[in-house]
C-alpha positions as CSV (number, residue, x, y, z in Angstrom):
1,M,-0.1,0.0,0.0
2,V,1.2,3.6,-0.8
3,V,-0.3,6.9,0.2
4,E,1.0,10.2,-1.1
5,A,-0.4,13.5,0.4
6,E,0.2,17.2,0.8
7,H,1.0,18.8,3.8
8,L,-1.5,21.4,4.0
9,C,-0.1,22.8,7.2
10,V,3.2,23.3,5.4
11,T,1.4,24.6,2.4
12,L,-0.7,27.3,4.2
13,R,1.1,28.3,7.0
14,G,4.9,28.6,8.3
15,V,7.2,27.6,5.7
16,Q,4.5,27.7,2.8
17,A,6.3,25.5,0.7
18,V,3.4,24.7,-2.3
19,G,3.7,21.1,-3.3
20,A,5.3,19.7,-0.2
21,T,4.3,16.2,-0.5
22,T,5.0,13.0,1.6
23,I,4.8,9.3,0.6
24,T,4.2,6.4,3.4
25,S,3.8,2.9,2.1
26,T,3.8,-0.7,4.1
27,L,4.3,-3.9,2.9
28,L,2.0,-6.8,3.8
29,G,1.8,-10.6,3.8
30,N,4.9,-12.4,1.6
31,L,6.5,-9.2,0.7
32,R,6.9,-8.1,4.5
33,E,7.8,-11.7,5.9
34,D,10.0,-12.9,3.0
35,V,13.3,-10.8,2.3
36,R,13.8,-12.9,-1.0
37,S,10.4,-12.1,-2.2
38,R,10.7,-8.4,-1.1
39,A,13.9,-8.2,-3.1
40,E,12.4,-9.8,-6.1
41,F,9.5,-7.4,-6.2
42,F,11.4,-4.3,-5.8
43,T,13.8,-5.5,-8.6
44,L,11.0,-6.5,-10.8
45,A,9.0,-3.1,-10.3
46,G,12.4,-1.3,-10.9
47,V,12.8,0.7,-7.8
48,G,15.7,-1.2,-6.1
49,A,16.0,-2.7,-2.6
50,R,14.3,-0.2,-0.1
51,R,15.3,-0.2,3.6
52,T,12.3,-1.2,5.9
53,G,11.3,-1.8,9.5
54,A,9.9,-5.3,8.7
55,P,11.6,-8.3,10.1
């Protein structure tokens, strides 16, 4: 699951950085549990390996 959102608190006040976004993701099921499956997925998706907090 991947969620991309705009930080309105940053856009509307303070820094006023228009378009400031963040991306949050999580791995579920086999991709979370199995390091080899996760590495294969990232390779096939063309995004390279990612560091995660997953075991």
